[in-house]
Structures are given as C-alpha cells and as structure tokens.
C-alpha positions in Angstrom: 152.2 52.8 63.7 148.6 53.9 64.8 146.4 52.5 67.8 143.1 51.1 66.8 141.0 51.7 69.9 140.6 55.2 69.3 138.9 57.6 66.5 140.1 60.9 65.1 137.4 63.6 65.5 137.9 66.7 63.2 136.0 69.8 62.1 136.3 69.4 58.0 138.5 72.9 58.0 140.2 72.7 54.9 143.2 72.1 56.2 141.9 68.4 57.8 140.2 67.7 54.4 143.7 68.4 52.3 145.3 66.2 49.8 147.9 65.4 51.9 145.5 64.7 54.9 143.1 62.6 53.6 146.1 59.9 52.0 148.1 60.2 55.3 144.4 59.1 56.9 143.8 56.6 54.5 147.3 55.3 54.8 147.2 54.5 57.7 144.0 53.2 58.2 142.8 56.2 60.5 139.1 55.7 61.8 137.2 58.9 61.5 133.9 60.0 63.5 131.4 61.4 61.0 131.1 65.2 62.0 128.7 67.7 60.9 130.6 70.6 59.3 131.6 74.2 61.3 130.3 72.4 64.3 131.5 75.2 66.8 129.1 73.8 69.3 130.1 70.2 69.4 134.1 71.3 69.8 134.8 71.9 73.3 138.1 73.2 72.4 136.7 75.9 71.1 135.5 76.9 74.1 138.6 76.8 75.8 140.5 79.1 72.7 137.1 81.6 74.1 138.4 81.8 77.5 142.3 81.9 76.8 141.3 84.8 74.5 138.8 86.8 76.8 141.6 86.9 79.7 145.0 87.3 77.5 142.6 90.4 76.1 142.5 91.8 79.6 146.7 91.9 79.9 147.2 93.7 76.6 150.3 91.9 75.3 152.3 94.5 73.9 154.3 91.6 71.8 154.6 88.6 70.6 156.9 87.7 73.4 154.0 88.9 75.7 151.2 87.2 73.5 152.7 83.8 73.6 153.8 84.0 77.3 150.0 85.2 78.0 148.7 82.9 76.2 150.7 79.7 77.9 150.1 81.2 81.6 146.1 81.3 80.5 146.3 77.9 79.1 147.4 76.6 82.7 144.8 78.8 84.4 142.2 77.0 83.5 140.5 75.3 86.2 140.4 71.2 85.8 136.7 72.2 87.2 135.7 73.7 84.0 137.6 71.3 81.3 135.3 68.8 83.4 132.3 70.8 82.9 133.0 71.3 79.0 133.6 67.1 78.7 130.1 66.7 80.6 128.3 69.1 78.5 128.9 67.0 75.0 125.7 64.6 75.9 123.7 67.3 76.2 124.9 69.3 73.6 124.3 66.3 70.8 121.0 65.9 72.0 120.7 69.7 71.3 122.6 69.2 67.6 120.1 66.0 67.0 117.1 67.9 68.0 117.6 70.7 65.8 118.8 68.3 62.6 122.1 69.3 62.8 121.7 73.4 63.0 123.7 75.6 65.0 123.3 75.6 68.5 124.1 78.4 71.0 126.5 76.6 73.4 
C-alpha cells in the first residue's frame, strides 16, 4: 500500500508514539528516520507556523471563522522563496545540532 522509497520523519510527539500509531507503522512496514525528540530546530514547519501565527495575530480575528480564513490566507501568502530557504537551511541546522551533541540550537 505504501511506497518503499520514502521514510517518515516525526518528532516523537506523544500522538506519534501512541500504540495505535506504532502498530500502524509496524503493520505497514513504514521506514522511520531516527530523530531527536522535541527537535523544533530541525522541523522547518515550525518556522512556517510561526510566520502564520504572527501574521494572523496582526489581523486580530474576531471569531473562529475569521481565524480559519486568515490562517489559510497567510499559508497561501508564504513566498516560495521562504519555503526554499527553510529547506536549504536543513544542512546547516543538522550540522549545528551535531556540533552541540543534539542539544537545542536557536534557529
């Protein structure tokens, strides 16, 4: 069912390590990348969420409908260059984490 040419990277959040998640991964022979716990520095999506959060807060949504609308709009407004830069920063991030023996880096 799942392709064999990819591996799953997840941050060991309790939702990802629940019995049901572990069973699904095992039953489907999904490759998992060994990843440090709580490694926000190595998850570019966290930078994306920060951009969205900051921009949505500036717009001061008044209700859930506006919040949802603004979040989608801000996600769509993120420049491809920003995404590319985050992806390209991964080599440097990984090197920095290795230099600090897996300790947190500020990125």
